[in-house]
N, C-alpha and C positions, 0 to 999 in steps of 0.2 A: 516119572522127569526126562524133562527133552535132557539129551546127551551134546556136547559140542565136543569134538576132538580136536585142538587147537594145535596148530604148528608152528612153531617160531623162529626166527632166525638168531634170537640172544634171548636168553630165558631171563637174562640180568636186567634186560633193556626194561625200565621202572614204567614204559608206555605198555609192554605186556602184563605187568601186574593190575595196571589199570584196566585194562581188556577184561581181564579174567574178575575183577569186581563187578563190570558191569553186566557180564552173564550171569554172574553166581546171584548177585541182586534182583534179577530179574524168575530167579526159581531155576535156572539151568545147572545141571552137572557139567564138570567139564575135566576133562582128559588135556594134560597139556607134556609137550614134547617138543623139545628143537636144541639145535644148538648153542654157545652162550662163548661171549666175551672173557670175560672173568671168571674165577672160581666157580663151579657149579652151586646153584642152592637147591638145598632138599626142596622148598614150599617154594611156590609163588603166590602168596594172596589165599595162601592157604589149602593150596592145590598141590599136591607130589608133580614134582616136574622130572620127566625121563629127560635124565642127559642124552644127545646126540654126538656130542664132542665139541670139541675147541674151534672156532676156527678165529680170522683177524678181519677189522678194516682194510680196504682199500685193496686187496689181497682176491679179485674175484675169482680169479683161474684159481687159486688153492681152495676157496670155498667150493667152486664146482665139482671139484673134485673130489671133496666130500661128500656131494647132493651125489654126485654118482655113484658112489659108492652104497648110498642106500637105496638109491635108486633099483641097482644091480640084486640089493642082496636086503627087500623091503621088512621081513618078518619083523623084526621089533617095531620100526614102526605102527606097522600091521594093527601090531596089539595097542596101539596109543588111539587107533577111530576107530578099532571093531567095534561095531555095534551104535558107534555113533550115527545121531539124525543128519548131520551135516560136518564137513571137513573145512575148518578154516584156515584157511594158510598166509600166514604172515610173511610177506617177501616174494619174490618169485622164483629161489630155490626152493623155497618149502611150497609152491604151487606143483614144481616140476614133480616134488615128491608124491604130494598128495593125489596127482591124478596119477602116479603109478599103483599106490595102496589102495584107491579108490574103490568101493565095489560097482557094479556096472550103472545101479541107476543111484547113487549115493551123491547126496548135495554137497557141492562144493560153491565156497565164499572164499575170493582172491582179497585179502585185505590188501591195499597197495598205499603207503604213506610216503614212498620216497620215487623217484623214478630216475635209474640209472642213465649216465649219459650216453651209453653207448646204445640206448632205446631211442635217443633223440641224435644220432647221427648218421654219417653216410661211412662208407667203407665197410671189408670183407667180413670183419669180427662182426660192426656191428647189425648189418643183414643177415648174420646168421643168427645172434640173438634176437633179433626182431621175430625170425621163424619161427625161432622156438615159442616166445611169446604167443606167438597167433596161435600157436598149433595147443598150446595148454588153454588159452583162454576158450578154444572151439568146446572145452571141457567145463568151463565156468558157468554154475548157475546166477551168480548177483558178484558183482565187485563193491566192497568197501572202501572207501577211501575220504578221505579228511579236508579237502579244499576243491570247491565248484571247478577250478580250472583242471584239475585232473581228473573230473566226471568229462568234462564239456572239452576241454580243446585234447587232451590224449585220447580217453578211452572210447568217446565218443567221435569226434573231427577224425584222428589219427589212425585209430583201431577200428573203425565200423561197429564198435561193442553194442547191440541192442540189446543184449536181457539187460534185468534191471540192476540199477548203481543207487548205493545207497550211500550217503551223505553225512558222516559222523565228525563235526570237526571237534579240532584238540580243545574242546573245553574241560576246563577245573573239574575235575567229579567231587559230587560232596552229595554224599545218597548215609551216611552215620554219623555225620557232625554238622552243627549251625552252619549255614551260609556264610561266607567271609565275609568281614566285614575291613573297612578302609585300614591297612596299616599304617600308611600315610601321617605326620602330623597335620593339624590342621590349617595350620598355619608354616608356609617352609621356611627354613633358616636362613636361605640365601645363600651367597656364594661360599667356599666351589658347589658347585651343582654338582650333584653324587648322579653317576651314569650307573645301571647296573647292567654285566653282562652273563645271563647265568642261562644254562642246559646245558645241550652238545655243543660243546667247543669246536669246532670244525672249520673256523673262515680265517684266514692267512690275511687277509684284506681288512675285517674288522679290527683283528688285532693290531695291524700298523696303522690304520685311522687312531683309535683310541687310544696308543701309546703315542701317536705323534701329538696328538690334541692336549694329551696330559704334560707331554714334555715342552711343548709351545707356550701352554697358559698356564702351568700349576696352580697360580692364584683362582683360576675358573673353572676347576675341571678336576673331580674324583672320580676313579672307575674300579668298582668292587666287582672279581670275574669269580664264580663261581660253578660246578660243574664238573662235567669229564670232558677232558680235552684229548679231542685225536690227533695223538701226539705224530701221527704219521701225516698230517696236513700242515705240519711245522717245522721250520728249521730246529728252534729249540724252544722249545714253547714257557718251560721253567725260567731259563736265561734272561729270555727278550722281558718277561713282566719282571724278575727280583731287578732289572737293570734297569728298570725304568719310573722313577719316581712317579707317586699320584695312581700306580696302578697297583693294586693287590689280587690274589688270588687266593681262597679261604677253603677253597677243597671241595668234595665232592657234598651233596646235601641230598634230604629227604623229603617227601611231601611233606613233612609237620615243621621246616625250617623256612618254609615258603612266606609268611606272613614277616618275620623275621626280616629276611633277606630284604624282601620289595619293602617294608617297612622303612629299611635302608637308607634308598635312593628315593631320590626326584625321575628320574626316567631309568626305563629300561631300554636296554639295545633290542630291538626286534628286525634287525638287518642281516641279511647272511649269503655273501657271496658266492657260497660255496657250489662250486657247477655252474658259474654264473650264466644265466641269459638261457639257464634251462629250467632242472629242477627247482632252485632257489628263486627263480622269478614268479612261480606260482605258490610256492608253499605260504599257508599259513600256520605261522608256529606254534607250540606249547607256551613259548615265554608271550607270543602277545595275548592271550588270555587268561595268563596266569598274573601280567603285570596289571592286566584291566580290573581285575577280581580283588586284585588289594591294591588297589587304587593309585599306581604308578604308571607314568604316561610314557607309554611309547614311543618311541625314536622310529620312523617309519619313515623308506624311499616312498616318493608320491608315484613315481611308474612303475613299481610292482604290486601284487594282488595284496602286498601287505597293507602297504600304503592305501589302497584304493578299500580295501573292507574299514580302515582306518577312517577315511574321507566320506565313506556312507553312512560311517554313523557319528561323525563330528567329533570325534575325539582325536588324542595324538600329536607329537609336532612332527610334519608334515614336511620333509626335505626333498627340492629336486636334484640337487649334486651335491655331495658330501665336501666335495674338494674346497666349493665354492658356499655352501651353507653353512656347514654345520658351527662352525668355530664365530662366525655374526650374529646367527641366530642364539647363541648362547651368552654371545656375549651382550647383547641386549635386552637379555630376559630379564624382567624384574619377578622378587617373589609374587607382585597381584599377578602378572600375566601367567607366573605359575599356577598360582591361585585357580584360576580362568579354566586354565586346562583341568587340573585335575576335578575341578564342578562338575564336567563335561564326562570324567570320567566316573565319578562316583552317580551320576545321571543315567548311565548306561541300564536297561535291564537287563538287570541277573542273568534271565536266560539265555542272552547271548553271548553268556563268557562262563557258566557254569552246569554242567549235566548235576541231572536229579534221578530217581529212583523213575518217575515216568519216562526219563530217556534211557534208562536201562532197560524199561519193558519195551520201549518202540524197537532198540535197537537188537536184541535178543528176539524178537518176535521176525523183525526183516532178516535175521541171516538164519534164523529156524524154516522161513518161506511162507508163514503166518502173517504177516504183516504188509507195509504198501512200500515202496520204494518207488524211483523217478529211472 
């Protein structure tokens, strides 16, 4: 049985569990270790998780200090990846550890799903981090990423990375349950239009926009927020939501809650201004695929990659400018128009938004070096 050593930045991240499930569904054994943002889990998707310590969001220097400790004293991490056919390092800091502990010819895959602003900036600190990244990339056999823009505009164009890159979009994983069925009612209920903002909540501007439209048009819009707020990115997330009629925060959720969440809204907010103009412009977020899988209509900006994806596939409510377009578009919306938008979503081929067992095998073969990547 093939063995994958998986080093991750946050063992409590639901996306880590999804990746472990994909590897195991393809028949690979997984050894998992990493840092975490909350209380350490004993297992992740059935795999024992080796805890390397706690780190915090928005504290890059503090995280680097923790990483350096493991680089200087790598024995514990070495036990996780000893005998592995491949080390998969999720995030740049884990790549630094992977390069330190890898055997001379041990395969390394760099899983990159976010690009830190310093990697796209100028200045002494940015240049130093970019130099470190270049040295680490020289040891990488394959990059695993989730959006074509990261592959084409970053790794190929900016970094000149010529080795294989595997694109695995953030599709909803369905390997042991039936494919999702539309969760929204067949006939839209009409106003107020219900918008859902779900997932990693880190965009201050999105909260401000949604709060503003809920205050200004109480009979037009209701907003449900669910997920994990990055409190470091907001002045006072809980206070702002509580103080705004028409906004409600329902807390964290699990994969089993997705049908009910998306079934409770007409639209999914698929816009993220976090690190605006850089990372966020290229992302294709989980909420895009989840909303489409459960037949909620994504709201996206036409000029960003999420909007381009929607335009290419004929789905979504696409806006050129939120300040001038959002309220008028919702004000002129009818139940008939919404039904047409939803029909376009339900007509979308499921393979575009849902990953199955065959996708798990293809990904795992590529990670192990036995598949095809571009």
